[in-house]
C-alpha positions as CSV (number, residue, x, y, z in Angstrom):
1,M,17.5,-17.8,-35.4
2,S,21.2,-18.1,-34.5
3,D,23.6,-20.8,-35.4
4,D,25.6,-20.3,-32.2
5,V,26.1,-23.4,-30.2
6,E,26.2,-23.0,-26.4
7,F,29.0,-24.5,-24.5
8,D,27.8,-27.3,-22.1
9,P,30.5,-28.1,-19.5
10,A,28.8,-31.4,-18.6
11,T,28.9,-32.5,-22.2
12,E,32.5,-31.4,-22.6
13,Q,33.6,-33.1,-19.4
14,D,32.2,-36.4,-20.7
15,R,34.5,-36.1,-23.8
16,I,37.7,-35.9,-21.8
17,P,39.1,-39.3,-21.0
18,F,39.1,-39.9,-17.2
19,G,42.9,-40.3,-17.0
20,E,43.4,-36.9,-18.6
21,R,41.1,-35.0,-16.3
22,L,42.7,-32.9,-13.5
23,T,39.9,-33.5,-11.0
24,C,36.8,-35.6,-10.4
25,S,33.9,-35.6,-8.0
26,V,33.7,-38.0,-5.2
27,D,30.9,-39.8,-7.1
28,D,33.2,-40.2,-10.1
29,A,36.0,-41.5,-7.9
30,V,33.6,-44.1,-6.4
31,K,32.5,-45.3,-9.8
32,V,35.9,-45.7,-11.3
33,S,37.7,-47.1,-8.3
34,G,35.2,-49.5,-7.0
35,L,35.8,-48.2,-3.5
36,G,32.9,-47.1,-1.3
37,R,32.0,-43.5,-0.6
38,S,33.1,-43.8,3.0
39,M,36.4,-45.3,2.0
40,I,37.0,-42.4,-0.4
41,Y,36.3,-39.9,2.3
42,N,38.6,-41.7,4.8
43,K,41.4,-41.7,2.2
44,M,40.8,-38.0,1.7
45,K,40.9,-37.3,5.4
46,S,44.1,-39.3,5.9
47,G,45.8,-37.5,3.0
48,E,46.1,-40.6,0.8
49,I,43.9,-38.9,-1.8
50,E,44.7,-35.3,-2.6
51,W,41.6,-33.1,-3.0
52,M,40.5,-29.5,-2.9
53,K,37.3,-27.8,-1.9
54,I,35.9,-25.2,-4.2
55,G,32.7,-23.7,-2.8
56,T,30.8,-26.7,-1.5
57,R,32.3,-29.2,-4.0
58,R,35.1,-31.5,-3.0
59,L,37.2,-32.3,-6.1
60,I,39.7,-35.2,-6.1
61,K,42.9,-34.9,-8.0
62,V,42.8,-37.7,-10.6
63,S,46.6,-38.2,-10.4
64,S,46.3,-38.9,-6.7
65,L,43.5,-41.4,-7.2
66,R,45.5,-43.2,-9.9
67,R,48.5,-43.4,-7.6
68,L,46.4,-44.9,-4.8
69,L,45.1,-47.5,-7.2
70,G,48.5,-48.3,-8.5
71,E,48.2,-47.1,-12.0
């Protein structure tokens, strides 16, 4: 039996305070902003929210979301 502990990215991500994260998912942006999913996508399309696509995932830059919300 090994004492090695596997790295679980989902668990690690939960430990990083939201404001310190570089990116978040659309679902996370909806939860923290209180905006609807359609509104988030509209803001992404208009360029008001900076985002990137990696594979099939759309990741929102947290700094951009914070600026939009006036933080």
